[in-house]
N, CA and C of each residue as an Amber inpcrd file, in Angstrom:
protein
   639
  26.5240000  60.3220000   1.4170000  28.5250000  59.1670000   1.3320000
  27.9340000  58.3050000   0.0860000  26.5780000  57.6730000   0.2150000
  27.2460000  56.4680000  -0.5710000  26.8740000  57.2800000  -2.3490000
  26.5390000  58.4200000  -2.2120000  26.0430000  58.9120000  -3.5320000
  27.5390000  59.2510000  -4.8530000  28.7250000  59.7020000  -3.4630000
  30.0250000  60.2110000  -3.6740000  30.6520000  58.7500000  -4.1540000
  30.4050000  57.8820000  -3.1410000  30.9770000  56.7410000  -4.1640000
  30.8510000  56.1280000  -5.8670000  29.3460000  56.4560000  -5.3480000
  29.0880000  55.7160000  -7.1190000  29.5680000  56.8730000  -7.7150000
  29.6040000  57.9870000  -7.7210000  30.1530000  58.8540000  -8.9080000
  31.8020000  58.6350000  -8.7350000  32.7440000  58.2720000  -8.0720000
  33.6500000  57.9810000  -8.2490000  33.9360000  56.6040000  -9.3260000
  32.8780000  55.7910000  -8.9120000  32.8520000  54.6230000  -9.3410000
  32.6550000  54.5170000 -10.5820000  31.6660000  55.5120000 -12.0210000
  31.5270000  56.0430000 -12.5390000  32.9710000  55.7300000 -13.0150000
  32.9130000  56.6740000 -12.3780000  34.4840000  58.0560000 -13.3850000
  35.8110000  56.9620000 -13.4890000  36.0170000  56.2860000 -12.6080000
  36.3690000  54.9830000 -12.5060000  36.6830000  54.1850000 -13.7860000
  34.8100000  54.0510000 -13.5540000  34.9850000  52.4600000 -15.7340000
  35.1190000  53.7860000 -16.6830000  35.0390000  54.6330000 -16.6580000
  35.4270000  55.5210000 -17.3050000  36.6750000  56.0710000 -17.7340000
  37.1080000  55.6600000 -16.8250000  38.5500000  56.5480000 -17.2110000
  39.2440000  55.0620000 -17.4710000  39.3350000  54.0720000 -17.0940000
  40.3360000  52.7120000 -17.6110000  39.5110000  52.1350000 -19.2420000
  38.7870000  52.8220000 -19.7110000  38.3530000  52.2340000 -20.7590000
  39.5040000  51.9320000 -21.9810000  39.9920000  51.1920000 -22.3650000
  41.1040000  51.6290000 -23.2210000  41.0680000  50.0740000 -24.2350000
  39.9160000  49.7500000 -25.0300000  40.1050000  48.6060000 -25.0330000
  40.5350000  48.0890000 -26.8100000  41.0040000  49.4610000 -27.5040000
  41.9130000  49.2230000 -28.5960000  43.8480000  49.3840000 -28.6060000
  44.5060000  49.3690000 -27.9860000  46.1400000  49.2510000 -27.7940000
  46.1300000  47.5790000 -28.1630000  45.8880000  47.0230000 -26.4830000
  45.7910000  46.0440000 -26.3890000  46.4230000  45.3290000 -27.2650000
  45.1250000  45.1880000 -28.4590000  45.2090000  44.2030000 -29.6990000
  45.4660000  44.6840000 -30.5760000  46.2780000  45.3370000 -30.7430000
  46.1550000  46.0390000 -32.4090000  46.9800000  45.6530000 -33.3170000
  46.6490000  44.4440000 -33.9730000  47.2640000  43.4830000 -35.0340000
  47.9610000  44.6330000 -35.9390000  47.2080000  45.6480000 -35.7580000
  48.2240000  46.6520000 -37.3660000  49.8660000  47.3360000 -36.6480000
  49.1710000  47.6070000 -35.4760000  51.0250000  48.1580000 -34.4160000
  51.2310000  47.4380000 -34.2410000  51.1910000  45.6610000 -33.3380000
  52.3130000  44.6700000 -32.5230000  52.3880000  43.7520000 -34.0590000
  51.6350000  43.4070000 -34.5020000  51.9540000  41.8990000 -35.6520000
  51.6670000  42.4290000 -36.8940000  51.8700000  44.1560000 -37.2720000
  52.2750000  44.3670000 -38.3190000  53.1600000  43.7060000 -39.7910000
  53.0470000  43.0820000 -40.2290000  54.3450000  42.3110000 -40.8720000
  55.1810000  42.9260000 -42.5000000  54.7050000  44.2580000 -41.9860000
  54.8170000  44.9930000 -43.6840000  56.3160000  45.6410000 -42.5480000
  56.2530000  46.1540000 -40.9770000  57.0340000  46.8790000 -40.3680000
  58.4400000  45.6410000 -39.1890000  57.6020000  44.4820000 -39.4570000
  58.6180000  43.5810000 -38.2990000  58.8220000  42.6600000 -38.9170000
  58.2480000  42.0320000 -39.9420000  59.4360000  41.0220000 -40.5720000
  58.6610000  40.9330000 -42.2350000  59.3720000  41.9280000 -42.5730000
  59.4640000  42.6550000 -43.2670000  59.7880000  41.7600000 -43.9010000
  59.6980000  40.8740000 -44.9500000  60.7000000  40.1390000 -46.3900000
  61.5650000  40.5900000 -46.7930000  61.1030000  42.0410000 -47.6800000
  61.9120000  42.2870000 -48.2530000  63.0240000  43.5220000 -47.4910000
  62.6280000  43.7000000 -46.6630000  64.0790000  43.9340000 -45.7170000
  64.9570000  42.6760000 -45.2190000  63.9330000  41.6550000 -45.1680000
  65.2670000  40.6610000 -44.2660000  65.6330000  39.8660000 -46.0220000
  65.4410000  40.0850000 -46.4790000  65.8830000  39.4080000 -47.8760000
  66.9650000  40.4110000 -48.9680000  67.2520000  41.4420000 -48.1360000
  67.9740000  42.6810000 -48.6380000  69.4760000  42.5650000 -48.0110000
  69.0170000  41.6500000 -46.6060000  70.4460000  41.4790000 -46.0780000
  71.3000000  40.1980000 -47.1020000  69.9960000  38.8310000 -47.3840000
  70.7750000  38.0370000 -47.7550000  70.8910000  37.4910000 -49.1910000
  70.8080000  38.9950000 -49.7280000  70.3490000  39.1320000 -51.0860000
  72.3170000  38.7340000 -51.8210000  71.3980000  37.8060000 -52.2030000
  72.4460000  36.9100000 -53.3350000  73.3880000  37.3250000 -54.0130000
  72.7700000  38.5270000 -54.6460000  73.7730000  39.7960000 -55.7870000
  74.6660000  40.2650000 -54.9020000  74.7250000  40.8980000 -54.1310000
  75.5870000  41.5100000 -53.1280000  76.4840000  40.9010000 -52.5690000
  76.0720000  39.8550000 -51.7750000  77.2440000  38.5890000 -51.5370000
  78.0560000  37.9490000 -51.7990000  77.1190000  37.2170000 -52.8870000
  78.0670000  36.0540000 -53.4120000  77.9470000  36.3940000 -55.2460000
  78.1610000  38.2810000 -55.0230000  78.1330000  38.2090000 -57.0250000
  79.5780000  37.1800000 -57.3080000  79.5200000  36.5830000 -58.5600000
  80.2330000  35.8440000 -59.3000000  81.7890000  37.1260000 -59.6960000
  80.7290000  38.2000000 -60.0920000  81.0380000  38.7240000 -61.1080000
  81.8870000  40.3080000 -60.1480000  81.7650000  40.1170000 -58.7880000
  82.6340000  41.2450000 -58.1920000  83.7640000  40.4100000 -57.2180000
  83.2930000  38.9300000 -56.8220000  84.2000000  38.8380000 -56.1360000
  85.3870000  37.4740000 -56.3660000  84.9950000  36.8720000 -57.0320000
  85.9790000  35.7420000 -58.0300000  85.5270000  36.0890000 -59.5900000
  84.9860000  36.8280000 -59.2780000  86.1070000  36.9230000 -61.2380000
  87.2070000  36.7990000 -61.6950000  87.0450000  35.3030000 -62.7270000
  88.8820000  35.2640000 -63.1160000  89.3130000  36.1740000 -63.6880000
  88.3880000  37.6430000 -64.1550000  89.3810000  38.1370000 -65.0200000
  89.9750000  39.0610000 -64.8960000  89.8450000  39.5040000 -62.9740000
  90.7200000  40.7330000 -62.3240000  91.4810000  39.7130000 -61.5080000
  91.4430000  38.4580000 -60.7860000  91.9750000  37.7820000 -59.7700000
  92.9190000  36.7780000 -60.1260000  92.3920000  36.3130000 -61.3980000
  94.1040000  35.2880000 -62.2500000  93.8900000  35.5990000 -63.5390000
  94.1270000  36.6700000 -63.8090000  93.8330000  37.1380000 -65.3660000
  95.1810000  37.3360000 -65.0160000  95.3990000  35.6230000 -65.9430000
  97.5700000  35.3100000 -66.6510000  97.7500000  36.6270000 -67.7310000
  96.8770000  37.5560000 -68.7560000  97.8000000  37.9590000 -69.1850000
  98.2890000  39.5810000 -68.3480000  98.1090000  39.4720000 -67.0540000
  97.9020000  40.5500000 -66.2990000  99.1620000  40.0380000 -65.4000000
  99.5710000  38.7040000 -64.4390000 100.6860000  38.3630000 -63.7860000
 101.4920000  37.1920000 -64.3050000 101.4330000  37.0850000 -65.3660000
 102.3390000  36.3410000 -65.8100000 102.4400000  37.0080000 -67.4250000
 101.8600000  37.6550000 -68.2760000 102.3490000  38.3670000 -69.1000000
 104.2670000  38.0880000 -69.3330000 104.1480000  36.9690000 -70.4930000
 105.8460000  36.7010000 -71.3910000 106.1840000  38.5830000 -71.4290000
 105.4250000  39.1800000 -72.0360000 106.0180000  40.4380000 -72.9660000
 106.2450000  41.6120000 -72.0380000 105.9260000  40.8740000 -70.3710000
 105.9480000  42.1240000 -69.5890000 107.9310000  41.3250000 -68.4120000
 107.7630000  40.2380000 -68.9530000 109.7100000  39.5780000 -68.2270000
 110.7840000  40.0090000 -68.8790000 111.6940000  40.5420000 -68.9770000
 112.8500000  40.5680000 -69.7190000 113.7040000  40.0920000 -68.7420000
 114.5590000  39.5950000 -69.9510000 115.7570000  38.5500000 -69.2160000
 116.7560000  38.8430000 -68.1640000 116.9620000  38.3880000 -67.4940000
 118.1900000  39.0820000 -66.4470000 119.1310000  38.4640000 -65.9520000
 120.3610000  38.8340000 -65.9910000 121.4650000  37.5790000 -65.6040000
 121.5340000  37.3950000 -63.7290000 121.4530000  36.0530000 -63.8730000
 120.9650000  35.7770000 -62.2990000 120.6490000  35.0390000 -62.0620000
 119.0960000  35.0110000 -62.6490000 117.8930000  34.5330000 -61.9090000
 117.4930000  33.1150000 -62.4780000 118.7660000  32.9580000 -62.9120000
 118.7590000  30.7140000 -63.5730000 117.7680000  30.9000000 -64.6050000
 117.5460000  31.4830000 -65.2280000 116.6130000  30.8870000 -66.7170000
 116.9950000  31.4390000 -67.8100000 117.7630000  31.2210000 -68.6650000
 118.6060000  30.8350000 -69.5270000 117.0200000  31.8920000 -70.3340000
 118.0460000  33.1920000 -71.1610000 116.9250000  33.9600000 -71.7340000
 117.5720000  34.9060000 -72.6720000 117.0870000  36.0360000 -73.8290000
 117.4090000  37.0130000 -74.6340000 118.8100000  36.3740000 -75.1020000
 119.9690000  37.4660000 -74.7020000 121.3530000  37.4210000 -75.3980000
 122.0710000  36.1350000 -74.4150000 121.8560000  35.9140000 -73.4350000
 122.6660000  35.4360000 -72.3890000 123.5080000  33.9040000 -72.9110000
 124.3360000  33.9500000 -73.1710000 124.8350000  32.5900000 -73.5020000
 124.2260000  31.4170000 -72.4030000 124.3910000  31.3790000 -71.0030000
 123.7670000  30.2180000 -70.4580000 123.6930000  31.2860000 -69.0200000
 122.3680000  30.9240000 -67.7800000 122.4950000  31.4910000 -66.5880000
 122.2830000  30.4380000 -65.7440000 122.8770000  30.2350000 -64.8700000
 123.2820000  29.6680000 -63.9520000 123.2160000  28.4410000 -63.7050000
 122.7750000  27.2840000 -63.2380000 122.9480000  25.7830000 -64.1920000
 122.0270000  26.0440000 -65.7980000 121.4310000  26.9410000 -65.9320000
 120.4160000  26.3880000 -67.1580000 121.4130000  27.0930000 -68.5810000
 122.2770000  25.6190000 -69.1230000 123.4480000  26.1970000 -70.4200000
 122.3480000  25.8360000 -71.1890000 121.2990000  25.6580000 -70.8540000
 120.6660000  25.0690000 -72.6830000 120.7060000  23.9730000 -72.8550000
 120.8300000  23.9570000 -74.5970000 122.3300000  22.3750000 -74.8030000
 123.4260000  21.8930000 -74.7250000 124.0600000  23.5730000 -74.4780000
 125.8720000  23.4670000 -74.7470000 126.0020000  22.6100000 -73.2540000
 126.6740000  22.1830000 -74.3540000 127.7580000  21.1390000 -73.4920000
 129.3750000  21.6060000 -74.2330000 131.2080000  21.0630000 -73.2600000
 131.8860000  21.6760000 -73.8400000 132.0460000  21.1650000 -75.7310000
 131.2650000  20.4540000 -75.9820000 132.2020000  19.5060000 -76.7600000
 131.2710000  20.9450000 -78.2670000 129.9320000  21.1450000 -77.4210000
 129.4090000  21.1400000 -78.8580000 129.2210000  23.0180000 -78.6310000
 130.2550000  24.0770000 -78.3590000 130.6650000  25.5030000 -77.9390000
 132.1310000  26.0030000 -78.3650000 132.7650000  25.3130000 -79.0570000
 134.0750000  24.8300000 -80.0680000 134.4700000  24.7220000 -79.1330000
 136.2100000  25.2250000 -79.6620000 137.4910000  25.1220000 -78.7620000
 137.5380000  24.5460000 -79.0450000 137.6740000  23.6220000 -79.7320000
 138.4630000  22.1150000 -79.4410000 138.4790000  21.5200000 -78.1020000
 137.1080000  21.1310000 -77.4200000 137.6130000  20.6470000 -76.2270000
 137.1180000  19.0000000 -76.5020000 137.7560000  18.3240000 -75.4190000
 136.6610000  16.7150000 -76.0890000 135.9350000  16.3210000 -75.1440000
 135.3720000  17.1210000 -73.8060000 135.5520000  16.4930000 -72.9450000
 134.6850000  17.7140000 -71.2280000 134.6880000  16.5870000 -70.1850000
 135.0010000  17.8740000 -69.0540000 133.1440000  18.7320000 -69.0350000
 132.6510000  19.3740000 -68.3400000 131.8900000  19.5440000 -67.3580000
 132.1780000  21.3290000 -67.9770000 131.3160000  21.6570000 -68.4090000
 131.0600000  23.3240000 -68.8050000 129.9520000  23.8880000 -67.7850000
 130.7240000  24.8780000 -67.2770000 129.3440000  25.4700000 -66.1690000
 129.7250000  27.3220000 -66.9910000 128.6360000  28.5630000 -66.1300000
 128.5570000  29.2780000 -66.5800000 128.4800000  30.4890000 -64.8620000
 128.9070000  31.9460000 -65.5040000 130.3430000  32.2330000 -64.9460000
 129.0690000  33.6090000 -64.5170000 129.2530000  34.1840000 -63.6700000
 128.3270000  35.3420000 -62.5580000 127.8560000  36.5920000 -63.8480000
 128.1600000  36.4860000 -64.6240000 128.4150000  37.5860000 -65.7460000
 127.2830000  36.5980000 -66.9080000 126.8610000  35.3100000 -66.8560000
 125.7170000  34.5150000 -68.3100000 127.1240000  34.8370000 -68.9630000
 128.2210000  34.1240000 -69.4060000 129.4220000  33.7300000 -70.0250000
 129.3690000  31.8200000 -69.5230000 129.9190000  31.3330000 -70.8090000
 130.2730000  30.0660000 -70.9120000 131.7420000  30.2500000 -69.8260000
 131.9230000  29.5740000 -68.5520000 132.8620000  29.0850000 -68.5830000
 133.8670000  27.5740000 -68.4940000 134.9250000  27.8040000 -69.0270000
 135.1750000  26.2380000 -69.7120000 136.4080000  26.0270000 -68.9970000
 136.3920000  26.5250000 -67.6650000 137.7230000  26.0900000 -66.8360000
 137.0340000  24.7900000 -66.3810000 136.2790000  24.0390000 -66.2500000
 136.1910000  22.3400000 -65.8620000 136.1420000  21.7570000 -68.2910000
 136.4490000  22.4190000 -68.6920000 136.7330000  21.3180000 -70.0730000
 137.5390000  21.0250000 -70.5720000 137.4420000  19.9510000 -71.0190000
 139.3350000  18.9460000 -70.5200000 139.8050000  19.2040000 -72.1400000
 140.8140000  18.8200000 -72.7980000 141.3810000  18.1330000 -73.8630000
 140.9150000  19.7270000 -74.6910000 141.4830000  20.4920000 -74.4830000
 141.6420000  21.0990000 -75.7090000 142.9500000  20.6630000 -77.3180000
 142.7480000  20.4830000 -77.6600000 143.2860000  19.9120000 -79.3560000
 144.1530000  21.0920000 -79.4520000 145.1780000  21.1150000 -79.1970000
 146.4670000  22.3110000 -79.9910000 146.9420000  20.9570000 -81.6110000
 147.1350000  21.9460000 -82.5550000 148.0210000  20.9890000 -83.5680000
 149.8550000  21.2590000 -83.3150000 150.3290000  20.1130000 -83.0450000
 151.6760000  20.4280000 -82.8020000 152.2200000  20.7820000 -84.2640000
 153.3580000  22.4890000 -83.8670000 153.7400000  22.3240000 -84.7990000
 154.9490000  23.1460000 -84.8590000 155.7440000  23.8930000 -85.4220000
 156.8470000  24.5300000 -84.8140000 156.4180000  26.1380000 -84.4850000
 156.8410000  26.0640000 -83.4670000 156.0840000  27.9080000 -82.9950000
 157.0240000  28.6900000 -83.6130000 156.7700000  29.4000000 -85.1870000
 156.8110000  30.9290000 -85.2960000 156.2190000  31.9200000 -84.5980000
 157.8090000  32.8060000 -84.0470000 157.1030000  34.2190000 -83.9930000
 156.5890000  35.1040000 -84.6650000 155.1850000  36.4190000 -84.8930000
 155.1240000  36.6520000 -85.4980000 155.5250000  38.1140000 -84.9830000
 155.5340000  39.1810000 -85.7040000 156.0630000  40.2650000 -85.8370000
 155.4050000  41.5200000 -84.9600000 155.3650000  41.6010000 -84.1390000
 153.6380000  42.6300000 -83.9580000 154.2540000  43.7120000 -82.8250000
 153.7340000  44.7870000 -82.1350000 154.0260000  46.0390000 -81.5510000
 153.4210000  45.5920000 -80.2070000 154.3710000  45.3910000 -79.0860000
 154.1030000  45.0580000 -77.8100000 153.9130000  46.2380000 -77.1030000
 154.9000000  46.8570000 -77.4130000 155.7380000  47.8010000 -76.3970000
 156.4640000  49.3160000 -76.9500000 155.9900000  50.7470000 -76.4560000
 156.6910000  51.6800000 -77.3680000 158.3460000  51.7720000 -76.9800000
 158.5110000  51.5770000 -75.5290000 159.4420000  51.9530000 -75.3320000
 160.3870000  50.7020000 -75.8020000 160.0670000  49.4850000 -76.1970000
 161.3990000  48.2040000 -77.0560000 161.9560000  49.2460000 -77.9070000
 163.6620000  48.9200000 -77.5650000 164.4410000  48.7510000 -78.9840000
 164.6070000  48.5160000 -79.8960000 164.1570000  47.2090000 -80.1770000
 164.0130000  46.8940000 -81.0270000 162.3870000  46.1760000 -81.4150000
 162.3780000  45.1270000 -82.0450000 161.1370000  44.1220000 -82.2740000
 160.6450000  43.4660000 -81.4260000 159.8100000  43.1570000 -81.4170000
 159.1760000  42.4050000 -80.7070000 158.4560000  41.2260000 -81.5860000
 157.8960000  39.8630000 -80.7910000 157.0130000  39.4080000 -81.0760000
 156.8200000  38.2850000 -79.9440000 155.4500000  37.7790000 -81.1950000
 154.0350000  37.0610000 -80.0360000 153.7610000  36.1660000 -80.4120000
 153.1970000  35.3840000 -80.1240000 152.1150000  33.9260000 -80.7640000
 151.7670000  32.9870000 -79.5750000 150.7630000  32.5490000 -79.7040000
 150.3310000  31.2710000 -78.9640000 150.4940000  29.9840000 -79.3130000
 150.5760000  29.0780000 -78.4090000 151.0990000  28.2950000 -77.8200000
 150.7190000  27.4660000 -77.0010000 150.4070000  25.9370000 -76.5050000
 150.2630000  24.7720000 -75.7410000 151.9480000  24.7650000 -75.3180000
 152.6380000  25.8110000 -74.4490000 153.3940000  25.7420000 -73.6780000
 153.9590000  24.4940000 -72.9730000 153.1110000  24.1230000 -72.2450000
 153.3970000  23.1110000 -71.2160000 152.6190000  22.3570000 -70.9310000
 152.3110000  21.6490000 -72.1870000 151.3310000  20.8490000 -72.3420000
 149.7310000  20.3240000 -71.4820000 149.2190000  21.2710000 -70.7090000
 148.2480000  21.0840000 -70.4150000 146.7910000  21.0830000 -70.9530000
 147.2920000  22.1650000 -72.4630000 146.4490000  22.1160000 -73.0520000
 144.7740000  23.4720000 -73.0720000 146.0360000  24.0760000 -72.9020000
 145.3420000  25.6720000 -72.8940000 146.2950000  26.2380000 -73.9780000
 146.3800000  26.8970000 -74.2490000 147.1140000  28.4680000 -75.2930000
 147.6910000  28.8860000 -74.2740000 148.7950000  29.5000000 -74.5520000
 149.6920000  30.5330000 -74.0440000 150.2570000  31.3460000 -74.9270000
 150.8520000  32.1170000 -73.6430000 151.1570000  34.2940000 -74.5280000
 152.5400000  33.5490000 -74.0310000 153.1480000  33.6430000 -75.4870000
 154.5400000  34.1900000 -76.2580000 154.9500000  34.8990000 -76.8110000
 155.7970000  36.1770000 -76.2130000 156.1820000  36.9330000 -76.0370000
 158.0990000  37.3980000 -76.3250000 158.0850000  37.6460000 -77.2930000
 160.4200000  37.6210000 -77.6200000 160.2350000  39.5810000 -77.8080000
 161.4530000  39.5780000 -77.8070000 161.9100000  41.5670000 -77.6960000
 163.4730000  41.2640000 -78.0970000 163.4940000  41.8760000 -78.6860000
 164.8350000  42.0910000 -78.9340000 166.1040000  43.9550000 -78.5930000
 167.4010000  43.0150000 -78.4430000 167.1800000  44.6680000 -79.2130000
 167.1900000  45.4440000 -80.4880000 168.3660000  46.3370000 -80.9250000
 168.4260000  46.7470000 -82.2250000 169.1840000  45.5750000 -82.5040000
 168.2540000  45.6540000 -84.2410000 168.7820000  44.4380000 -84.9860000
 170.0100000  45.0810000 -86.1540000 171.2590000  44.1930000 -86.1260000
 171.8320000  44.9730000 -86.9600000 173.0140000  43.8720000 -87.7850000
 172.5110000  43.6450000 -89.1450000 173.0570000  43.2280000 -90.2970000
 171.7380000  41.9630000 -90.2850000 172.3440000  40.8390000 -90.4670000
 171.9160000  39.5120000 -90.0780000 171.1810000  38.9920000 -88.9340000
 172.3960000  39.5440000 -87.8400000 172.5190000  38.4780000 -86.1710000
 171.2960000  39.1590000 -85.6480000 171.0990000  38.1670000 -84.9980000
 169.8750000  38.5400000 -83.3340000 170.4650000  39.0340000 -82.7620000
 170.1150000  40.4350000 -82.0680000 171.2500000  40.7180000 -81.4180000
 170.4620000  39.9110000 -79.1400000 171.1020000  39.7410000 -78.2940000
 170.4170000  39.4050000 -77.2590000 168.9960000  39.8360000 -76.4940000
 168.3840000  38.8780000 -76.7730000 166.4370000  39.4450000 -76.0140000
 166.3420000  38.8890000 -75.3040000 165.0610000  38.9820000 -74.6020000
 164.6260000  37.7850000 -73.8760000 163.1480000  36.9090000 -74.5390000
 162.6100000  36.0540000 -74.0940000 161.5820000  35.0800000 -74.2660000
 161.2490000  35.0850000 -73.0710000 159.2790000  35.9230000 -73.3390000
 158.8440000  35.4390000 -71.8480000 157.5100000  34.5690000 -71.9520000
 157.5910000  33.6260000 -71.7480000 155.9440000  32.6070000 -71.8540000
 154.7750000  33.8090000 -70.4950000 153.8040000  33.0440000 -70.7230000
 152.2880000  33.8480000 -70.0980000 151.7700000  32.5910000 -70.2670000
 151.6480000  31.8120000 -69.6730000 150.4320000  30.8990000 -69.4350000
 149.0410000  31.1850000 -68.6200000 147.9640000  30.6230000 -69.5940000
 146.2360000  30.5440000 -69.1210000 145.8980000  29.8140000 -67.9600000
 145.5230000  30.9320000 -67.1050000 144.8810000  30.3250000 -66.2210000
 143.5680000  30.1150000 -66.3500000 142.5020000  30.8950000 -65.1590000
 140.9000000  30.1720000 -64.9390000 140.6170000  30.1760000 -66.2730000
 141.0080000  31.1240000 -67.2190000 140.1760000  31.7260000 -68.2780000
 141.2740000  32.2940000 -69.4230000 140.6480000  33.0970000 -71.1230000
 141.5790000  33.5020000 -71.0510000 142.3030000  34.8120000 -70.6830000
 141.2950000  35.4650000 -69.7290000 141.5430000  36.5160000 -69.3640000
 143.0700000  36.8190000 -68.7510000 143.0580000  35.4560000 -68.3420000
 144.1150000  35.7520000 -67.0230000 145.1880000  35.1320000 -67.2390000
 146.0510000  35.3200000 -67.2630000 147.7410000  35.2630000 -67.4520000
 148.8510000  35.3040000 -66.2500000 149.4470000  34.4960000 -66.5240000
 150.7080000  34.1840000 -65.1710000 152.0430000  33.8700000 -65.9130000
 152.8450000  34.5020000 -65.8930000 154.4350000  34.5560000 -66.2280000
 155.4230000  33.6620000 -65.9680000 155.4490000  33.1450000 -66.7450000
 156.3810000  31.3090000 -66.2950000 158.2490000  31.9440000 -66.8840000
 158.5990000  31.0130000 -65.6610000 160.3510000  31.5740000 -65.7500000
 161.0090000  30.4310000 -66.8250000 160.6170000  29.8870000 -67.2690000
 160.9350000  29.0560000 -68.0700000 161.6240000  29.4510000 -69.2910000
 162.9830000  28.8380000 -69.5080000 163.5010000  29.7050000 -70.4840000
 163.3220000  28.7610000 -71.7530000 162.9210000  29.2920000 -73.1150000
 163.1220000  28.4170000 -74.3640000 164.1380000  29.2560000 -75.6330000
 164.6390000  27.8870000 -75.7210000 165.8120000  28.3030000 -77.1770000
 165.0450000  27.3650000 -77.8620000 166.3100000  27.6170000 -78.8980000
 165.9480000  27.4940000 -80.5980000 165.5630000  26.0870000 -79.9670000
 165.8780000  24.8190000 -79.9520000 166.5420000  23.6720000 -79.6430000
 164.5540000  22.7850000 -79.4640000 163.8930000  24.2590000 -78.4080000
 162.0890000  23.8640000 -78.3910000 161.5080000  24.3710000 -79.6170000
 162.0690000  23.5220000 -80.6610000 161.3020000  24.6380000 -82.1670000
 160.6020000  25.5200000 -82.1970000 161.3340000  26.5070000 -81.0840000
 161.2970000  27.7060000 -81.7270000 162.2830000  28.5760000 -83.1850000
 161.1590000  28.9700000 -83.5970000 162.3050000  29.7750000 -85.3090000
 162.3480000  31.2900000 -84.7550000 163.3100000  31.6120000 -84.5990000
 162.9370000  33.1130000 -84.4650000 163.2940000  33.8460000 -85.7120000
 162.5420000  35.6160000 -86.2950000 162.8080000  36.1570000 -87.1770000
 164.0590000  36.2680000 -87.2590000 164.5400000  36.4030000 -88.4010000
 165.7800000  36.7830000 -89.0880000 166.6950000  35.9020000 -89.1470000
 166.7520000  34.9310000 -88.8450000 167.4110000  33.8740000 -88.9880000
 167.3810000  33.0500000 -89.8760000 168.4570000  32.6830000 -90.6080000
 168.7770000  31.3520000 -91.8410000 168.2230000  30.1330000 -91.0820000
 168.0710000  29.3160000 -90.5190000 167.9140000  27.8260000 -89.9530000
 166.3210000  28.4320000 -89.8840000
């Protein structure tokens, strides 16, 4: 029986011998595999993360030629910036005033229309030189029996030119037949006119055609 235990003890001693595995420095602490500096430095590679040419490239992000290139901007009426062929745009009138744009204005406030044109409704003192009102012959309607005449003058003294239209029947000799005289006063601008019912005669300084006086 002792002989058997001795044999088993010898086998057990030989079977447990494995000296090289627990302390094998090459496998556990191999710097090349676990702490490989080349692998760690690749993660923090400054060239990859902080490459100024890729992330902060001024030419790509803040390129003035691409973002603010004036050559790519076309003046647009209504953007509040005077440009191109616009007379004005919003509150941007340039250096224009009621006095500088002509038209005989003596003062007031110049404004701008939605179409980027001057709005002179706030301008005042349009100077009109007093003179006898002489009607000139023009054609205003093909169905009029006789001649028609038109001129412009400040008839109501508001500093704006009014439209004066007269039409008459067929002329016989030197006598002017009965006719009508209509005054159209100027509205907010020269594009709007309102019929004035006031009747003017020669005592107002009107000189009718074909009259001897």
